[in-house]
N, C-alpha and C positions, 0 to 999 in steps of 0.2 A: 472571691472567691482563693483567699489563704484559708479563711474557715472549712470550706469545702473541700478543702487539701488535705486539712487537717485533721478532720472528721472522718477521712476516707470516703469523701461521698463523690466517687467519681462521676458521676452523670452530670450532676449540677455544674461539677466543677469547668466539664467539658462543653456541656451545655453553654457558659457565663464567658470559657474562650472566642468561644465559633459567637456569638453575641459583639464579644471587643475588637476581636476580628475582622468579623464582616463578609460580605458575601461575595463584592465585584472580587475577580481574580488582582495579582497583579500584573502589570504585564510592562517589560522590560523596554528600555530609548536605548539600550546600549551592548550590540554585543560583534563580536571580533571587531572593534574599535570600531566599529561604522554609528554613528547618529537616528534614531530617526524612523518613522514607519521606512520613508519612500530606501533611505539607506539601506537601510536594512532587509525590505526586501527584491532590492537591487545586489547583495553579497548574495542571499538564499539564489537568487534565481543566475548566478554564475557559478553558484554549488554543482546546484545541480544541473544546469551547461554540461559543467565538462567531467559529471558524472554519468550523463545520460552520454556524451560523446567520449568519456574514458573503454566504451568497447564499442569493438569495430561491426565495419558497414558494410563488409568489401562483396561486391554484385559474387566477382569469380569466388570466396567463400559460402557465399551462403548457400548457391550454385549444386560446389562437389559436396557438402553439405546436405544438400536434397539430396543428389545424383542417391550419398553414399545410406541415407535412408528408404531414396527405392531401392537401393538395393540386397539390403537386408529385407523387406517387409517381402521383395520379387523371391528371392533365397528362398525363407521359411515356406513362404508359400503354395511355394515348385514344392520341396521335399513331403507336403503333406501337414503340415508342422501350427497350422492356425485353422481357424476357417471363417468365414465370412461376416458372421457377430460381432469376430473381435474390430472388424473397421469402420462397421455399418451405423450412426449416428442417427437416432432416430428424428424425428417432426417431436416426439413425446416425449426425447430429452432433451432437446435445445430450449422446447416452457418449459420443461421444467429448471434447468441452470439456468431461464437465463431471470427467475426468479431471488437467485442468490445474484443479479449483480448491482449496484449499487444506482440508482438514479439519477443521480449528480452525475455518473460517469457519458463517459458518450466515445463514440468509435477513428471520433481526429478529426475526419472530412466531409460529410454531411453534417455531425453534432446530432446527429440523430440518439 
C-alpha cells in the first residue's frame, strides 16, 4: 500500500484501502448518552414526537386559514383573475403524480 502511494498509483492505493476497510458500515452504539438499539430508537421517537408536536394544530386556527384561503380564491375568481384550469385537477394528473410517491408510504389510516 505504501509503495502504491509512493509511486503515485492512486487507483491501487484506494482499492487496497477499500479492501482493508471492508464493506460493512460501522454502526454506533451510543448517541446522546443513550446506549443500545432500543434506547437509541426511543431517543429518536421522543425527538421526533417533540418536533412533530412543536407545530400547533388548533382546529379553530386551521378553520381560520381555510376561510382565509377560500376568501382569497373567491375574490380572485370574482374579479375574473383566474380560470377553471388553475383549480381543476384531472385524473391524469393524479395518476402521473402517484408514480412519484414512495412505495413504502401510506396515508396513516388505511395503511394503503
